[in-house]
N, CA, C and O atoms as a GROMACS GRO file, in nm:
protein
  384
    1MET      N    1   0.084  -0.118   0.000
    1MET     CA    2   0.000   0.000   0.000
    1MET      C    3   0.089   0.124   0.000
    1MET      O    4   0.181   0.135   0.080
    2LYS      N    5   0.060   0.217  -0.090
    2LYS     CA    6   0.138   0.339  -0.100
    2LYS      C    7   0.098   0.439   0.008
    2LYS      O    8  -0.019   0.448   0.047
    3THR      N    9   0.196   0.514   0.055
    3THR     CA   10   0.165   0.620   0.149
    3THR      C   11   0.113   0.741   0.071
    3THR      O   12   0.127   0.748  -0.051
    4ILE      N   13   0.054   0.835   0.141
    4ILE     CA   14   0.005   0.957   0.076
    4ILE      C   15   0.120   1.030   0.008
    4ILE      O   16   0.103   1.082  -0.102
    5MET      N   17   0.237   1.033   0.072
    5MET     CA   18   0.352   1.101   0.013
    5MET      C   19   0.396   1.034  -0.117
    5MET      O   20   0.430   1.104  -0.213
    6GLU      N   21   0.395   0.902  -0.122
    6GLU     CA   22   0.431   0.831  -0.245
    6GLU      C   23   0.331   0.862  -0.356
    6GLU      O   24   0.371   0.883  -0.471
    7GLU      N   25   0.202   0.866  -0.322
    7GLU     CA   26   0.099   0.903  -0.420
    7GLU      C   27   0.123   1.044  -0.472
    7GLU      O   28   0.113   1.070  -0.592
    8TYR      N   29   0.154   1.135  -0.380
    8TYR     CA   30   0.177   1.274  -0.418
    8TYR      C   31   0.298   1.286  -0.510
    8TYR      O   32   0.294   1.359  -0.609
    9GLU      N   33   0.405   1.216  -0.477
    9GLU     CA   34   0.526   1.221  -0.560
    9GLU      C   35   0.499   1.171  -0.702
    9GLU      O   36   0.553   1.225  -0.798
   10GLN      N   37   0.416   1.069  -0.715
   10GLN     CA   38   0.386   1.012  -0.848
   10GLN      C   39   0.286   1.096  -0.926
   10GLN      O   40   0.303   1.119  -1.045
   11ASN      N   41   0.180   1.140  -0.859
   11ASN     CA   42   0.070   1.206  -0.929
   11ASN      C   43   0.065   1.357  -0.913
   11ASN      O   44  -0.003   1.425  -0.990
   12GLY      N   45   0.135   1.409  -0.816
   12GLY     CA   46   0.132   1.553  -0.791
   12GLY      C   47   0.010   1.601  -0.717
   12GLY      O   48  -0.013   1.722  -0.707
   13SER      N   49  -0.070   1.507  -0.665
   13SER     CA   50  -0.188   1.547  -0.589
   13SER      C   51  -0.222   1.439  -0.487
   13SER      O   52  -0.181   1.324  -0.500
   14VAL      N   53  -0.297   1.479  -0.387
   14VAL     CA   54  -0.344   1.384  -0.286
   14VAL      C   55  -0.458   1.304  -0.346
   14VAL      O   56  -0.544   1.362  -0.412
   15PRO      N   57  -0.462   1.173  -0.325
   15PRO     CA   58  -0.573   1.093  -0.379
   15PRO      C   59  -0.708   1.146  -0.333
   15PRO      O   60  -0.726   1.180  -0.216
   16GLU      N   61  -0.803   1.154  -0.425
   16GLU     CA   62  -0.934   1.212  -0.393
   16GLU      C   63  -1.015   1.129  -0.296
   16GLU      O   64  -1.104   1.182  -0.230
   17GLU      N   65  -0.988   0.999  -0.286
   17GLU     CA   66  -1.070   0.916  -0.198
   17GLU      C   67  -1.035   0.933  -0.051
   17GLU      O   68  -1.099   0.872   0.034
   18ARG      N   69  -0.936   1.012  -0.019
   18ARG     CA   70  -0.898   1.036   0.120
   18ARG      C   71  -1.010   1.112   0.192
   18ARG      O   72  -1.068   1.205   0.134
   19GLU      N   73  -1.040   1.075   0.315
   19GLU     CA   74  -1.142   1.144   0.394
   19GLU      C   75  -1.076   1.235   0.496
   19GLU      O   76  -0.959   1.219   0.531
   20ASN      N   77  -1.152   1.331   0.542
   20ASN     CA   78  -1.109   1.421   0.650
   20ASN      C   79  -0.982   1.498   0.616
   20ASN      O   80  -0.890   1.506   0.696
   21ILE      N   81  -0.979   1.554   0.497
   21ILE     CA   82  -0.864   1.634   0.454
   21ILE      C   83  -0.893   1.780   0.485
   21ILE      O   84  -1.006   1.827   0.467
   22ILE      N   85  -0.792   1.850   0.531
   22ILE     CA   86  -0.802   1.994   0.553
   22ILE      C   87  -0.674   2.056   0.501
   22ILE      O   88  -0.565   2.004   0.524
   23MET      N   89  -0.686   2.167   0.430
   23MET     CA   90  -0.570   2.238   0.378
   23MET      C   91  -0.529   2.343   0.480
   23MET      O   92  -0.612   2.423   0.525
   24ILE      N   93  -0.402   2.344   0.518
   24ILE     CA   94  -0.352   2.442   0.614
   24ILE      C   95  -0.230   2.510   0.554
   24ILE      O   96  -0.136   2.444   0.508
   25SER      N   97  -0.231   2.642   0.554
   25SER     CA   98  -0.119   2.720   0.503
   25SER      C   99  -0.081   2.824   0.608
   25SER      O  100  -0.164   2.871   0.684
   26THR      N  101   0.047   2.857   0.610
   26THR     CA  102   0.093   2.963   0.699
   26THR      C  103   0.166   3.070   0.618
   26THR      O  104   0.235   3.040   0.521
   27LEU      N  105   0.149   3.192   0.659
   27LEU     CA  106   0.219   3.306   0.601
   27LEU      C  107   0.282   3.383   0.718
   27LEU      O  108   0.240   3.495   0.747
   28PRO      N  109   0.381   3.324   0.786
   28PRO     CA  110   0.431   3.382   0.910
   28PRO      C  111   0.501   3.516   0.895
   28PRO      O  112   0.529   3.583   0.995
   29TRP      N  113   0.529   3.556   0.775
   29TRP     CA  114   0.595   3.684   0.750
   29TRP      C  115   0.496   3.794   0.711
   29TRP      O  116   0.536   3.908   0.688
   30LEU      N  117   0.367   3.760   0.704
   30LEU     CA  118   0.269   3.854   0.652
   30LEU      C  119   0.155   3.876   0.752
   30LEU      O  120   0.086   3.782   0.790
   31ALA      N  121   0.136   4.001   0.794
   31ALA     CA  122   0.023   4.036   0.880
   31ALA      C  123  -0.086   4.090   0.787
   31ALA      O  124  -0.090   4.210   0.759
   32TYR      N  125  -0.172   4.002   0.741
   32TYR     CA  126  -0.273   4.040   0.642
   32TYR      C  127  -0.406   4.076   0.706
   32TYR      O  128  -0.431   4.043   0.822
   33GLU      N  129  -0.489   4.143   0.630
   33GLU     CA  130  -0.625   4.177   0.675
   33GLU      C  131  -0.730   4.092   0.606
   33GLU      O  132  -0.841   4.078   0.656
   34SER      N  133  -0.696   4.036   0.491
   34SER     CA  134  -0.790   3.953   0.417
   34SER      C  135  -0.711   3.854   0.333
   34SER      O  136  -0.604   3.886   0.281
   35PHE      N  137  -0.766   3.733   0.319
   35PHE     CA  138  -0.699   3.631   0.239
   35PHE      C  139  -0.805   3.544   0.175
   35PHE      O  140  -0.897   3.499   0.243
   36SER      N  141  -0.793   3.520   0.046
   36SER     CA  142  -0.892   3.439  -0.025
   36SER      C  143  -0.824   3.364  -0.138
   36SER      O  144  -0.737   3.418  -0.207
   37VAL      N  145  -0.864   3.240  -0.156
   37VAL     CA  146  -0.813   3.158  -0.265
   37VAL      C  147  -0.932   3.114  -0.350
   37VAL      O  148  -1.029   3.060  -0.297
   38ASN      N  149  -0.926   3.137  -0.479
   38ASN     CA  150  -1.029   3.090  -0.570
   38ASN      C  151  -0.979   2.965  -0.639
   38ASN      O  152  -0.878   2.968  -0.710
   39ASN      N  153  -1.049   2.856  -0.619
   39ASN     CA  154  -1.009   2.727  -0.677
   39ASN      C  155  -1.097   2.695  -0.796
   39ASN      O  156  -1.214   2.661  -0.780
   40GLU      N  157  -1.042   2.706  -0.913
   40GLU     CA  158  -1.114   2.675  -1.037
   40GLU      C  159  -1.052   2.551  -1.098
   40GLU      O  160  -1.000   2.555  -1.209
   41SER      N  161  -1.057   2.441  -1.026
   41SER     CA  162  -0.986   2.321  -1.069
   41SER      C  163  -1.075   2.222  -1.143
   41SER      O  164  -1.029   2.113  -1.179
   42GLY      N  165  -1.199   2.255  -1.167
   42GLY     CA  166  -1.284   2.167  -1.245
   42GLY      C  167  -1.353   2.058  -1.164
   42GLY      O  168  -1.423   1.975  -1.222
   43TYR      N  169  -1.337   2.056  -1.035
   43TYR     CA  170  -1.407   1.959  -0.951
   43TYR      C  171  -1.452   2.030  -0.824
   43TYR      O  172  -1.408   2.141  -0.795
   44HIS      N  173  -1.536   1.965  -0.750
   44HIS     CA  174  -1.589   2.026  -0.629
   44HIS      C  175  -1.480   2.031  -0.522
   44HIS      O  176  -1.431   1.927  -0.478
   45PHE      N  177  -1.445   2.148  -0.482
   45PHE     CA  178  -1.342   2.172  -0.381
   45PHE      C  179  -1.414   2.188  -0.248
   45PHE      O  180  -1.447   2.299  -0.209
   46LEU      N  181  -1.438   2.077  -0.177
   46LEU     CA  182  -1.526   2.078  -0.062
   46LEU      C  183  -1.457   2.079   0.073
   46LEU      O  184  -1.523   2.099   0.175
   47PHE      N  185  -1.326   2.059   0.077
   47PHE     CA  186  -1.263   2.056   0.207
   47PHE      C  187  -1.222   2.195   0.252
   47PHE      O  188  -1.196   2.282   0.169
   48PRO      N  189  -1.214   2.216   0.385
   48PRO     CA  190  -1.183   2.350   0.437
   48PRO      C  191  -1.037   2.387   0.419
   48PRO      O  192  -0.949   2.301   0.411
   49MET      N  193  -1.013   2.518   0.413
   49MET     CA  194  -0.878   2.570   0.405
   49MET      C  195  -0.858   2.669   0.519
   49MET      O  196  -0.938   2.762   0.538
   50VAL      N  197  -0.751   2.650   0.595
   50VAL     CA  198  -0.718   2.738   0.706
   50VAL      C  199  -0.584   2.804   0.673
   50VAL      O  200  -0.489   2.737   0.633
   51THR      N  201  -0.579   2.936   0.690
   51THR     CA  202  -0.455   3.011   0.667
   51THR      C  203  -0.434   3.102   0.786
   51THR      O  204  -0.528   3.165   0.834
   52TRP      N  205  -0.311   3.110   0.833
   52TRP     CA  206  -0.281   3.209   0.936
   52TRP      C  207  -0.151   3.278   0.902
   52TRP      O  208  -0.065   3.225   0.832
   53GLY      N  209  -0.139   3.399   0.954
   53GLY     CA  210  -0.026   3.484   0.921
   53GLY      C  211   0.059   3.521   1.041
   53GLY      O  212   0.058   3.453   1.144
   54LYS      N  213   0.131   3.628   1.025
   54LYS     CA  214   0.227   3.675   1.125
   54LYS      C  215   0.155   3.728   1.249
   54LYS      O  216   0.060   3.805   1.240
   55TYR      N  217   0.204   3.684   1.364
   55TYR     CA  218   0.148   3.742   1.486
   55TYR      C  219   0.231   3.864   1.522
   55TYR      O  220   0.351   3.870   1.496
   56GLU      N  221   0.166   3.960   1.582
   56GLU     CA  222   0.234   4.081   1.626
   56GLU      C  223   0.164   4.134   1.749
   56GLU      O  224   0.047   4.104   1.773
   57TYR      N  225   0.234   4.213   1.826
   57TYR     CA  226   0.176   4.271   1.946
   57TYR      C  227   0.123   4.411   1.914
   57TYR      O  228   0.196   4.496   1.863
   58VAL      N  229  -0.003   4.432   1.945
   58VAL     CA  230  -0.068   4.562   1.929
   58VAL      C  231  -0.121   4.601   2.067
   58VAL      O  232  -0.208   4.534   2.122
   59ASP      N  233  -0.069   4.709   2.120
   59ASP     CA  234  -0.108   4.752   2.256
   59ASP      C  235  -0.093   4.638   2.357
   59ASP      O  236  -0.181   4.615   2.440
   60GLU      N  237   0.020   4.568   2.350
   60GLU     CA  238   0.056   4.459   2.441
   60GLU      C  239  -0.036   4.337   2.430
   60GLU      O  240  -0.038   4.252   2.519
   61VAL      N  241  -0.111   4.328   2.321
   61VAL     CA  242  -0.197   4.212   2.296
   61VAL      C  243  -0.148   4.145   2.169
   61VAL      O  244  -0.133   4.210   2.066
   62ALA      N  245  -0.124   4.013   2.175
   62ALA     CA  246  -0.081   3.939   2.057
   62ALA      C  247  -0.199   3.922   1.963
   62ALA      O  248  -0.307   3.880   2.004
   63LYS      N  249  -0.177   3.956   1.837
   63LYS     CA  250  -0.281   3.941   1.735
   63LYS      C  251  -0.224   3.864   1.617
   63LYS      O  252  -0.107   3.878   1.582
   64MET      N  253  -0.309   3.780   1.556
   64MET     CA  254  -0.266   3.701   1.442
   64MET      C  255  -0.384   3.682   1.347
   64MET      O  256  -0.492   3.640   1.390
   65PRO      N  257  -0.365   3.711   1.219
   65PRO     CA  258  -0.475   3.687   1.125
   65PRO      C  259  -0.498   3.537   1.106
   65PRO      O  260  -0.403   3.459   1.098
   66LEU      N  261  -0.623   3.499   1.099
   66LEU     CA  262  -0.662   3.359   1.082
   66LEU      C  263  -0.782   3.355   0.988
   66LEU      O  264  -0.884   3.420   1.013
   67THR      N  265  -0.770   3.280   0.881
   67THR     CA  266  -0.875   3.273   0.780
   67THR      C  267  -0.924   3.129   0.766
   67THR      O  268  -0.844   3.036   0.762
   68LEU      N  269  -1.054   3.112   0.758
   68LEU     CA  270  -1.116   2.983   0.733
   68LEU      C  271  -1.201   2.996   0.607
   68LEU      O  272  -1.292   3.079   0.602
   69GLN      N  273  -1.170   2.916   0.507
   69GLN     CA  274  -1.251   2.914   0.385
   69GLN      C  275  -1.318   2.779   0.373
   69GLN      O  276  -1.252   2.675   0.380
   70ILE      N  277  -1.449   2.781   0.354
   70ILE     CA  278  -1.524   2.656   0.340
   70ILE      C  279  -1.622   2.669   0.224
   70ILE      O  280  -1.657   2.779   0.182
   71SER      N  281  -1.664   2.556   0.174
   71SER     CA  282  -1.770   2.555   0.074
   71SER      C  283  -1.904   2.555   0.147
   71SER      O  284  -1.925   2.475   0.238
   72HIS      N  285  -1.992   2.642   0.107
   72HIS     CA  286  -2.124   2.648   0.171
   72HIS      C  287  -2.204   2.521   0.143
   72HIS      O  288  -2.306   2.497   0.206
   73ALA      N  289  -2.158   2.440   0.050
   73ALA     CA  290  -2.225   2.314   0.020
   73ALA      C  291  -2.207   2.213   0.134
   73ALA      O  292  -2.286   2.120   0.148
   74VAL      N  293  -2.102   2.231   0.216
   74VAL     CA  294  -2.075   2.133   0.321
   74VAL      C  295  -2.077   2.191   0.462
   74VAL      O  296  -2.077   2.116   0.559
   75ALA      N  297  -2.079   2.322   0.475
   75ALA     CA  298  -2.078   2.384   0.608
   75ALA      C  299  -2.140   2.523   0.599
   75ALA      O  300  -2.158   2.578   0.490
   76ASP      N  301  -2.170   2.578   0.716
   76ASP     CA  302  -2.226   2.714   0.718
   76ASP      C  303  -2.165   2.794   0.832
   76ASP      O  304  -2.065   2.752   0.892
   77GLY      N  305  -2.224   2.907   0.863
   77GLY     CA  306  -2.170   2.995   0.966
   77GLY      C  307  -2.158   2.929   1.102
   77GLY      O  308  -2.067   2.960   1.178
   78TYR      N  309  -2.249   2.840   1.132
   78TYR     CA  310  -2.244   2.770   1.261
   78TYR      C  311  -2.113   2.690   1.274
   78TYR      O  312  -2.050   2.692   1.379
   79HIS      N  313  -2.075   2.622   1.167
   79HIS     CA  314  -1.953   2.543   1.169
   79HIS      C  315  -1.830   2.633   1.181
   79HIS      O  316  -1.732   2.597   1.247
   80CYS      N  317  -1.834   2.749   1.116
   80CYS     CA  318  -1.725   2.847   1.131
   80CYS      C  319  -1.716   2.892   1.276
   80CYS      O  320  -1.607   2.903   1.332
   81HIS      N  321  -1.831   2.918   1.335
   81HIS     CA  322  -1.836   2.957   1.476
   81HIS      C  323  -1.770   2.851   1.563
   81HIS      O  324  -1.691   2.885   1.652
   82LEU      N  325  -1.800   2.724   1.541
   82LEU     CA  326  -1.741   2.617   1.620
   82LEU      C  327  -1.589   2.613   1.603
   82LEU      O  328  -1.516   2.592   1.700
   83PHE      N  329  -1.542   2.635   1.482
   83PHE     CA  330  -1.398   2.636   1.457
   83PHE      C  331  -1.331   2.748   1.536
   83PHE      O  332  -1.235   2.723   1.610
   84PHE      N  333  -1.381   2.871   1.522
   84PHE     CA  334  -1.318   2.984   1.590
   84PHE      C  335  -1.334   2.975   1.742
   84PHE      O  336  -1.246   3.021   1.816
   85GLU      N  337  -1.442   2.918   1.788
   85GLU     CA  338  -1.460   2.898   1.932
   85GLU      C  339  -1.355   2.799   1.984
   85GLU      O  340  -1.298   2.820   2.092
   86SER      N  341  -1.329   2.693   1.910
   86SER     CA  342  -1.227   2.596   1.950
   86SER      C  343  -1.088   2.658   1.952
   86SER      O  344  -1.009   2.634   2.044
   87VAL      N  345  -1.058   2.740   1.850
   87VAL     CA  346  -0.929   2.808   1.846
   87VAL      C  347  -0.916   2.901   1.966
   87VAL      O  348  -0.810   2.907   2.028
   88SER      N  349  -1.021   2.974   2.000
   88SER     CA  350  -1.018   3.064   2.116
   88SER      C  351  -0.992   2.988   2.245
   88SER      O  352  -0.916   3.035   2.330
   89LYS      N  353  -1.054   2.872   2.260
   89LYS     CA  354  -1.033   2.792   2.382
   89LYS      C  355  -0.888   2.745   2.392
   89LYS      O  356  -0.830   2.745   2.500
   90ILE      N  357  -0.831   2.705   2.280
   90ILE     CA  358  -0.690   2.662   2.280
   90ILE      C  359  -0.599   2.778   2.318
   90ILE      O  360  -0.507   2.761   2.397
   91ILE      N  361  -0.626   2.895   2.262
   91ILE     CA  362  -0.545   3.013   2.294
   91ILE      C  363  -0.559   3.049   2.441
   91ILE      O  364  -0.460   3.084   2.506
   92ASP      N  365  -0.681   3.042   2.494
   92ASP     CA  366  -0.704   3.071   2.636
   92ASP      C  367  -0.625   2.973   2.725
   92ASP      O  368  -0.570   3.013   2.827
   93MET      N  369  -0.620   2.845   2.686
   93MET     CA  370  -0.545   2.748   2.765
   93MET      C  371  -0.396   2.779   2.762
   93MET      O  372  -0.328   2.763   2.864
   94LEU      N  373  -0.344   2.823   2.649
   94LEU     CA  374  -0.202   2.856   2.637
   94LEU      C  375  -0.168   2.981   2.714
   94LEU      O  376  -0.054   2.998   2.759
   95ASP      N  377  -0.266   3.068   2.731
   95ASP     CA  378  -0.244   3.197   2.797
   95ASP      C  379  -0.233   3.182   2.948
   95ASP      O  380  -0.184   3.272   3.016
   96LYS      N  381  -0.278   3.069   3.002
   96LYS     CA  382  -0.278   3.050   3.149
   96LYS      C  383  -0.149   2.993   3.198
   96LYS      O  384  -0.132   2.971   3.318
   0.00000   0.00000   0.00000
């Protein structure tokens, strides 16, 4: 059985039959205000994409841009709320 990395090396893409895939990107050098990716790849792009950027201190508070892109065909605002609520809880735990 081939690993995902072996499949990627041969085909240049992750096998479509994989479940629970999420795209995560970091831009640690960029403190952005908005980030969007348009995927015109000819198939349904249904998995979520998370991007985060450079953290910086503003008035002694650490701030970091965080973007979640989802297809409305598979999730809605409630699911975004759950994601950001989970991230907030993790940050709160690290802050203690």
